[in-house]
N, C-alpha and C positions, 0 to 999 in steps of 0.2 A: 504493500500500500504506500509506504513512505517513498519507495523507488518511483512509483507511478506519479506521486505528487511532485517529486523532484524533477522528473522529466517534463511534467506539465509546466512547472515554474520556469524551467530552462527554455522551453519553447516560447513562453510568453515574453521572457526577457529578450530572446533573439528577435522576435517579431517587433518588439518595441524599439530595439536597436536599429533594425532595418528601416522602420518607419521614420525614425529620427534622422537617419542618413539620407533618406529620400527627401524629407522636408528641407534639410540643409542644402541639398543640391539645387533646389529651385531658386535659392538666393545667390547661387554662385554664377559667375560669368566667365565664359571662355573666349579667348581672342586668338585669331590667327592672322598674322601679317604676312602678306606675300610681296616679295620684291623682285621685280623684273631685272635681270642682269644682261639683257640684250640691247643692242642699238643705243638709243638716246639715254636709256636708264642705266647703262653699264657704269657710268661715272657718277651715279647718284647714290651709291651704296652708303657712304658716310652720312649723307644728308638724311636718308631714310632711317638709318640706325638712330641718329640723334632725335628724329621725330618720334620714333617708337619709344625711346628711353624717356623722352620728356612728356609725351602725350598719353601713352598707354600704361607703361610700367608703374608710374606713381598712382594710377587710379585702381590698381589691383589690390584686392583685400584677401585675407586668408581664405583658401579654398578656390580662388580664381586660377585659371590656367592660361598660358600663353604658348603659342606655337609660331615659330618664325621659319618661313618656307621660301626658297628661291625659285623663281620661274626661269627655266632654261628651255632647251630643245625637247626635253622629255621630262616634264615636271611631275608626272604621277609616279613618283618613286620615293621610297623612304630615304634615299640618299639626298633628297632635296630638303629634308628637314635639317635646318642649321642648328637650332636649339629649341628646347621646350622647358616649360616650368609650370609646376603646380605649387602655389604658395602654402606653406605649412600654417597650421592654426596657432603655432607659437610665434608671437611677434618678433622675438629676437632671431629666430630661425628664418622667418619670412624676410626680414631685412637683409640677412646674409645671402639669401637666395636671389634677391633683387640685385645686389651688388655683383654676384657671380654671373648672372645672365647679362648684365650690362657689359661686363668684361668680355664675355663671349661675343656679344653683338659688335663691340668695338673691333675685335679681331677680324670679324667678317667684313666690317666696313673698310678696313685697311687692306683687304685682300684684292687680288687682281682677277677674280672669277668673272668670266664673260662668256656669253653664248651668242651664236650666230642666228639662231631661230628662237621662236617664242611660243611655248605651249602654255598659254594662259588657262585654257580649259582644264588641262591636267592638274595644274596648281590649285585651281578652285576645287576640283574633285578631291584632291589630297587633303586640303584644308577642311573640307566638309567631313571627311572621314574622321579626322582628328577631333574636330569640334563635337561631333555626335558621340564620340567615344567617352567624353567626359560626363555626359548626362546633365550638364549644367542647364539651369533654367533660362539663361540668356547666352546667345552665341553670336559673336560678331566677327566679321571678316573684313580686313583692310587690305586693299589691293593697290600697291604702288607700281603703276605701269602706264604706258601710253595706250594700252588696251588694243594694240594692233597685233593680232595673232598671226604667226607664220609657222605652221606645223611642218615637220619633216615628212618626206614621202613615206607613206605606209602607216602613219600615225592617225588613228581615228578617235575622235572624242564625241560622245553622245551622252547628254545628261539624262539621268533617270527622272521620272516625273516628280519624285520626292528628294532629288539630289540635295537641295538646299533647304529642306523643310525646317522652318523655325529660325533660319539664320538671317541676320541683318548684314547686308553687304555694302561696303563703302569703297568707291573708286577714289583713291587719294592722289593729290599732287600731280594731276595728269599733265604731262608735258605734250604739247601739241607738236605734231610733225610739221615739217616745212609745207607739205601739201595741204595740211589742215589750215594753215594761215592763208594759203592761196584760195582755199575754198572751205570756209567754216562749216558748211553743210555736211561735208564728208566726216568731220570730227563729231558733229552732233548726231549724225546718223549712226556712227560706230557705237557711241555710248547708248543710244536708244536700242540698238540691236542686243547689246549685252544685258541691258535692263529687261528686255523682253525674254531673252533666253533664261535668265536666272529666276525671274519671278514666275515664269511658266513652269519652272522646276521646283517650286515651293518656297523660294526666298521670301522671308517675311517683309523685307523692304530692300530697296536699292537707292543709294544716295551717291552724289558726287560731292567731294569736299576738297577744295583747293588749299585752304589755309590749315596747316597742321596744328596750329595753336587752338583750333576749334574742336579738336578731338575730345578733350575732357568734357566739354559741353555736350557733345554728341553722345558720349557714353552715359552721361547723366540722363539724357532723354530716353535712351534705350532701357535703362534700368528702372525708370519711373513707370 
């Protein structure tokens, strides 16, 4: 009889623990930052790193996660994950983690990585996988790219209907190509097409944000 009671109490405790974990997840936010290392963006790595360190990392609280992914000629690969972070609930440990990820980002920003082609779709899909794996209540993707995709021969990218389910996507610091300045409609149409593709595949929202200093304000809006 006592054994049966003990087993019942253990089951209740485990269920309560699981429920508490689920409840806490809904208040956590996961971020994925994608950086294009091809063409016009190849020389922007340090600038993007500084934007992420100043705009995203300080807004992270214990339980939040960050994934930093590079966009190259074949972006749907775990090799494209530069660094990742899930903040500990112990404040001192969390601060140490932030310092460590900042150092890792700085190392990447000083590197010479460059790609000839641009698999933006693959990077978006990889980020989606990472964000969904966290189970966080809020999921945000920041894309630092001119959004001009050039896939290698034989590479096919097709989004699932729920590819970006529940994810807010932001196109950041978009650098216009020379042809865009000559014909702005080309630039606007390109962004419109990305918006249509991502929202048709479940994205909660699509925004463009030119000023990196506005990231904290945007994050606050997403969390509210």
